Each structure stands twice: as structure tokens, then as C-alpha cells.
C-alpha positions in Angstrom: 6.9 13.1 -11.4 6.9 10.1 -9.1 10.2 8.2 -9.0 9.7 5.2 -6.6 7.8 3.9 -3.6 9.8 4.8 -0.5 7.6 3.6 2.3 4.1 2.1 2.8 2.5 3.2 6.1 0.1 0.8 7.7 -2.0 1.5 10.8 -2.2 -1.5 13.2 -3.5 -2.0 16.7 -0.3 -3.5 18.1 3.3 -3.6 16.8 4.4 -6.7 18.6 2.3 -9.3 16.8 3.0 -7.6 13.5 6.7 -7.6 13.9 6.7 -11.3 15.1 4.6 -12.4 12.2 6.5 -10.6 9.5 9.8 -11.8 10.8 8.7 -15.4 11.4 6.6 -16.1 8.3 7.7 -13.5 5.7 11.4 -13.2 6.7 11.1 -9.4 7.0 13.7 -7.6 9.0 13.2 -4.9 11.7 15.3 -1.9 10.6 14.3 0.6 13.2 11.4 2.5 14.7 10.5 4.8 17.5 7.8 7.3 18.3 6.1 9.5 15.8 7.4 13.0 16.3 5.2 16.0 16.6 6.8 17.5 13.5 6.1 14.4 11.5 2.5 14.1 12.7 2.0 17.8 11.8 3.3 17.3 8.2 1.0 14.3 7.9 -2.0 16.4 9.1 -2.5 13.8 11.7 -1.7 15.5 15.1 -3.1 12.6 17.1 -0.4 10.3 15.7 2.3 12.2 17.6 3.7 10.0 20.3 2.5 6.7 18.7 5.0 3.9 18.4 6.1 2.9 14.9 8.2 0.1 13.4 10.1 0.0 10.1 10.6 -3.3 8.3 12.3 -4.3 5.1 12.4 -7.5 2.9 15.3 -9.9 3.6 16.6 -9.0 0.1 17.7 -5.7 1.5 15.7 -3.6 -1.1 15.3 -0.1 0.4 11.5 0.1 0.1 10.1 0.0 3.6 6.9 -1.0 5.4 6.1 1.3 8.3 3.7 0.1 10.9 2.1 2.7 13.2 0.1 1.9 16.3 -3.5 3.2 16.2 -6.8 2.3 17.8 -9.0 0.2 15.5 -11.7 2.1 13.7 -15.3 0.9 13.7 -16.6 0.3 10.2 -13.3 -0.4 8.7 -12.5 -3.8 7.0 -10.1 -4.5 4.1 -11.5 -4.0 0.6 -14.8 -2.5 1.8 -13.8 1.2 1.7 -12.2 3.5 -0.8 -8.4 4.1 -0.7 -5.2 2.1 -0.5 -6.6 -1.4 -0.1 -3.6 -3.8 -0.4 0.2 -3.9 -0.5 1.5 -6.3 -3.2 4.8 -8.0 -2.4 6.9 -10.0 -4.8 7.4 -13.7 -3.9 9.3 -16.5 -5.6 6.7 -19.2 -5.0 3.2 -18.3 -3.9 2.3 -22.0 -3.2 5.3 -22.3 -0.8 4.3 -19.1 0.9 0.7 -20.4 1.2 2.0 -23.6 2.9 4.1 -21.5 5.3 1.1 -19.2 6.2 -1.4 -22.1 6.7 -0.8 -22.1 10.4 0.1 -18.5 11.1 -1.5 -15.2 12.1 -2.0 -14.5 8.4 -5.5 -15.4 7.2 -5.4 -16.6 3.6 -8.4 -15.1 1.8 -7.3 -16.0 -1.8 -5.3 -19.2 -2.4 -2.6 -19.2 -5.1 -3.9 -18.9 -8.6 -2.6 -17.8 -12.0 -3.9 -14.3 -12.8 -4.7 -15.4 -16.4 -4.2 -18.3 -18.7 -0.8 -18.0 -20.4 2.7 -19.5 -20.1 4.6 -18.0 -17.2 1.6 -15.9 -16.1 1.8 -14.1 -12.8 0.6 -16.2 -9.9 -0.8 -14.6 -6.7 -2.4 -15.2 -3.4 -3.9 -12.9 -0.9 -3.8 -12.8 2.9 -4.9 -10.6 5.8 -2.2 -9.9 8.3 -2.3 -9.6 12.1 -2.8 -5.9 11.8 -5.9 -6.3 9.6 -3.8 -5.3 6.6 -4.3 -7.0 3.2 -1.3 -8.4 1.3 -1.1 -9.6 -2.3 1.8 -12.1 -2.6 2.7 -12.4 -6.3 5.2 -14.2 -8.5 5.9 -12.1 -11.6 8.7 -12.9 -13.9 8.9 -9.3 -15.2 10.2 -8.2 -11.8 13.5 -9.3 -10.1 12.8 -11.2 -6.9 15.7 -11.7 -4.6 14.2 -13.3 -1.5 11.4 -15.8 -0.9 9.2 -12.8 0.1 10.6 -9.6 -1.4 9.7 -5.9 -1.6 6.5 -4.1 -2.4 6.1 -3.6 -6.1 2.4 -2.7 -6.6 0.0 -0.6 -4.4 -3.6 -1.5 -4.9 -6.0 1.4 -4.9 -9.8 1.3 -5.0 -12.4 3.9 -5.6 -15.7 4.8 -7.3 -14.3 6.6 -10.4 -11.8 5.5 -13.0 -12.1 8.8 -14.7 -11.0 10.5 -11.4 -8.0 8.2 -11.2 -7.0 9.0 -14.7 -7.3 12.7 -14.1 -5.2 12.6 -10.9 -2.5 9.9 -11.7 -2.3 10.6 -15.4 -2.9 14.3 -15.9 -1.9 15.7 -12.5 1.0 13.3 -11.6 2.1 12.5 -15.1 2.1 8.7 -14.9 1.3 6.5 -17.9 -2.1 5.0 -17.1 -3.2 2.0 -19.1 -6.7 1.7 -20.6 -9.0 0.1 -18.1 -9.9 -3.5 -18.7 -12.6 -5.7 -17.2 -10.8 -8.1 -14.8 -11.9 -10.7 -12.3 -10.7 -10.0 -8.8 -11.9 -13.0 -6.8 -10.8 -11.8 -3.4 -12.6 -8.5 -3.9 -15.8 -10.1 -5.2 -15.8 -12.4 -2.2 -15.4 -9.5 0.2 -18.2 -7.6 -1.5 -20.5 -10.6 -1.6 -20.5 -10.8 -5.4 -20.2 -13.9 -7.6 -16.4 -14.3 -8.1 -16.8 -16.4 -11.3 -18.8 -13.7 -13.2 -18.0 -10.3 -11.6 -15.5 -8.1 -13.2 -14.0 -4.7 -12.3 -12.5 -2.0 -14.4 -8.8 -2.2 -13.7 -5.9 0.0 -15.0 -2.2 0.2 -14.2 -0.3 3.4 -13.5 3.4 3.0 -14.1 5.8 4.8 -11.7 9.0 3.1 -12.9 10.4 -0.2 -14.0 10.1 -1.3 -10.4 6.8 0.1 -9.1 3.2 0.2 -10.3 -0.2 1.3 -8.9 -3.2 -0.9 -9.6 -6.4 1.2 -10.0 -9.6 -0.6 -9.3 -13.0 0.9 -9.9 -15.7 -0.3 -7.5 -19.4 -0.8 -8.3 -21.7 2.0 -7.2 -22.7 1.6 -3.6 -20.6 -1.4 -3.0 -18.0 0.4 -0.9 -17.8 3.6 1.2 -15.3 6.3 2.0 -12.9 5.1 4.7 -13.8 6.1 8.2 -11.0 7.7 10.3 -10.6 8.8 13.9 -10.1 12.6 14.2 -6.5 13.6 13.9 -5.3 10.1 13.1 -4.0 8.3 10.1 -6.6 6.3 8.1 -6.9 2.7 9.2 -5.4 -0.2 7.2 -3.0 1.0 4.5 -2.9 4.5 5.6 -0.5 6.2 3.2 2.1 5.6 0.5 5.3 7.6 0.4 6.8 8.4 -3.1 10.1 9.9 -4.0 9.7 13.0 -6.2 12.2 15.4 -7.7 10.3 18.5 -6.6 7.4 19.0 -4.2 6.7 22.5 -5.5 6.3 21.2 -9.0 3.4 19.0 -8.0 1.1 21.9 -7.4 -1.2 20.0 -5.0 -3.2 21.0 -1.9 -1.3 19.8 1.2 -2.8 18.6 4.4 -0.2 20.8 6.2 2.8 22.9 5.2 5.7 20.9 3.7 8.7 20.5 6.0 12.1 18.8 6.2 12.1 15.9 8.6 15.2 14.2 10.0 14.2 10.7 10.7 14.3 7.6 8.5 13.2 7.4 5.7 13.3 11.1 5.1 16.9 11.9 6.3 16.3 15.6 6.0 14.2 15.6 2.9 11.2 17.9 2.5 7.9 16.0 3.0 4.3 16.9 2.1 1.0 14.9 2.2 -1.9 15.2 -0.1 -5.2 13.4 -0.5 -6.1 11.6 -3.8 -9.5 11.2 -5.6 -10.5 8.1 -3.5 -9.5 9.7 -0.2 -6.1 8.0 -0.3 -3.2 9.7 1.4 0.0 10.2 -0.6 3.2 11.2 1.0 5.8 13.0 -1.2 9.4 12.8 -0.2 11.7 15.2 -2.1 14.7 13.3 -3.7 17.6 12.9 -3.6 17.7 12.9 0.2 15.0 10.1 0.2 16.9 7.8 -2.1 
């Protein structure tokens, strides 16, 4: 049912430092912005977001997938990787080691240095960094995906929660994605955040395939290691707040919506009907009815 990732919405304290950092160190381009309209905030089920400034950015390659940063007050008790939900945005890069050098003296905090994800010729190589809005990025070279700028588009969203079975039910059975069998996988940056030994700790990890361009990584967290994500009343969740997907039909999804679906005029919707639902780990999913979103 899902066709592509259209937009990743990230809640940040201030837009200015985020825009500057992404332009200067990741070569991302400002492609618009404005103020969250009352109609949009209503569809999101986040009425307090109305009137908040937002910024749209795109990779230098020109790929249409967007990052949308929305200003929001920081939420006590939130830190990357310590709560359920969307925990990281994974961007394609040509050379993680070169990116690490570039970020060494920047507003991005490197929390995972470049490393091969497994031992094999031409294995994916990745690093992890926390940005100026307290957002977590994975920056990955993967030969299976075309990469057209030094730092390119989002290609994987990383989702964490307490139940792989619930992920399979929702993303496999409800949304019709092909979900791989979960495998035990070392995720050093996550082990470090949780205070677990990175050299021996493994996590069940599965991949849900959206298309040849986009994936969702599903990570099951240990019992009691993480908590549901705190949120201010009426606002978006902190950090990676929501992921917007193009779909052929909202009605066909048959999900419970945070508010009634509605057509919205602004970018990236361009008149498409939009609806927001909550997934099994408390993650917010925005569904944008294609073809208007494409």
C-alpha cells in the first residue's frame, strides 16, 4: 500500500541552527517553509502546532524526498534512542569517512564513527550523528542504492519498539509490506545509548520494504530498556515526529485516524488528501494520497 517516503517531519527547538548546519555540512538545500496552518495541524491531530514555523530541506541531488523541520519546545524526558517510535533518519552518502571528517568540528555530534555493518566485500558502511535539533541521523554508503550527491536523500527510517510481533502485524499484515525475518544484529550506537555492552549485545532487527528506493528498519528493544515517547499536549512528538508516505488510497488503509482526513494545499501535499495514524510503537504515520503527492 505504501509507495514512497514523501517527507520526514522532525521537531526541533530552533530552525535557524538546523538550516545553517544542514546547508553548511550536509549540502542540503532550503526549498521552502512557512507557518503550520490550522488545517494542517488539525489533520495531524496536533492543534498546538498551528502557527509554528517550519522549514523544508532537500538533498543537493534534487531527489524529491523532503525533511521538514518544525519548531517545538523541547520535551523533558526525551533523548534519541531512549524512547519508542521513529528514532533515526538514514541518509545515503558516498563516503562516510569523508562525512565524518567534515562533521568533526560542526554542530553534529558523532555518536558512532564510520564502520562496516558486516564483514563482506562492498558491505554497507555507516556512521551516526546527532544533529543540532537533537535528531539522530544514520549516514550510510550502500552500493544497492543510487547516490547522487555527497549526502543524498533519506532511504531508510529506523523504528524502535518493544514488540517485533506487533511490527509484523502492522507493517506486514495491515500495510501489506514485505517484512523480513528478524535477525539478531549488533547496533553499537543503540547499545551505547542504553548502557549495554556494544560488543556482545544484539537486537532483533527486520526490514520492511516499501519500494526499491525506501525501507523501514524495525528494531525490537529489550524489556524495560526504553519507554513510550513523552509529548506535550497538542504537539507533535519530539525528535523524528512523523513520516509521510505516498499511498494510492487512504480509504483502503482502514486505519483509525487522529483526525478526519482532509485535502491540504501546501507543499508537499499540493491538494492531496492527508491522514495521520499511530503505529504499534506510538510512531506517527502521515499518509498522502497519490498521485498529487508525487
